[in-house]
Steps between C-alpha positions, in 0.01 A plus 500: 500500500801591711520149647721194458437140594726294723560269205640790298738591783619138511566520125703814555707349781570166331522584129555872439726626778773241419543628142643831616787311662624321187661784308801652677473355851668166403809689380506711816478189718767319299740790546446505877449136596626293205366145508312579824268743318191299593565520877449880540194469277355235731568720804333800338197297393451359850510851650272643233253212536467586869429862404245385238330295774476811721359716220233248402411449866423873513230427243289369788437861603329579167662843503736679264858576598407864561214403731727267697761772537238753611395260776856465617656844462234745385420648161789750482767240576321254271536745211871540579547122499320477167730763352799301625353188338459694173867601512597141578294360212654748256842392630396134453392572143839634397689171453213310329436790260865538403555127456178482297630778275837332449332165443260634236776690324752215501270208420233645272583846367877532503509729195264765637589789733413403858244777545313386187513132596376557853248784457212255432555345843457835672182569305368158602609550861335844523175355365511202737578716804203725431262206550379374840750266665236227504532477122835328556308196623360427155851537359629248757242248379622535142872524574533204737466224236717699260770522767482127576526406132790741445703391802436127452592534133828679576590245767420201279732636232771570759525201734678271255796740484536554875758335723322509834814388679639849433319633809715278722664527746246687708600820684814537289456878496487518879278714721636820347404397148156370597397799711655736246276338239198538729570874524565526125172326408273692741400743224305221325298406809225751576187293430351528854481879462312460172252274680443764768326720244256216421373493860127561514460382141467125566289278724706312754412130520610211716875447467553786255817620676689172520383391154629828357837444669516147357415624149773761533748229604388289203594786270827528689570131441465560126742795521754293698478213250559748218802648684654154548439419133644836397819444699519139384518621140738794532691433825793746518370712211157548662603847621508617137157368398258791524131432425539150640176339384576588137840327515444156654272357232692601188745212536229236461632256242188488280501876446737455206220303330186666636626857515465732801181345637612624841399850392135396543563440871718811531221712351254344747720586800565847358127572489464400865807705594348810338200491734715418804737789423211748492344368823714704748397819320135391505523431875668839553201667331264295719691602813453868414132451426436322829665778698365805314176381344397391152444845359406543137796483260741431791569137392582616147721785624692270736533227237638734236718681754665190647565350157632829366748510788631160403506587131732789591707272723519253212670762286731623776606154617542343157803264506550560876313193622808366680536824695132492595536140620795607714310788661187292564720222638647736759149601603384138534394558863203708381326190361480298827366809681191502281463134400589321824425751777190688384259202459561353850472845658148531357384166642424597864157661516344726757276319743191663354579352159598147603176355375540643150 
């Protein structure tokens, strides 16, 4: 079945999407906004929640993204928009894939060559992307409790070492620092575009749109609490703490007696992050299939092709993650175009379709 339930989408918004923002984004925000790192995150989450509301509201039409675009601009232009969305999703996948590679290599397999350590992920991603997008729903059901356990566990081991007064005074970085951090963190906020590819695959119910936005904000609250805890532990040295969620819990006092029990929670979050990292590629495949048809072997060809592109990029960009962050940061304006402008533009319907 190429369908998902509304419950599964709520799980994605509240429990799975936040995990992708706990690896490198805290360091990026600390460098730009210092102790105000939670303020740009709040701004981004409020904007993204509004976009999530718009996307889920489109579910009332019971049509796929391609069908909605055909109604608005015709089939030729709809195909062009889908190709642009594919390019955008591949662009979105770049930072998560590279940070996933660095994370896996640094935390788990630091003695292996990067291509050897990370090749299993690409095999897994190619397999996952070849399946119908609706199969992600079953994964969301399984991953949501794992994500909650992992994040709660990391936070419980971290809070005792945090000085929450470190985030004061508010607005110390000024407007320049806060809005610079908003621009720098845009590359981690593309969830509404992922949701667009699930249109037509779920049954809209009463209040689905605003409930989805609230679930997304609930996940955002967890991310903001983690960011405050993270800065409360490291303060001025936060800008040097890559792979943030692996660092905050290791200073728990009982670890000297119990051993690295925090690795259980880190492994749990890492599993969730693996699926989330592959999701932009899966949605890119779905975007192509919606526009050009689900021809035999096409899902497999696209899945292998997209992942092979990133496997090549992985080799070419090895140890150049900082440069990639800089380039993507300069192109931050691309993200609002797709995440904040596209969903509202799809909302107005032609008069003949108002009853849909």
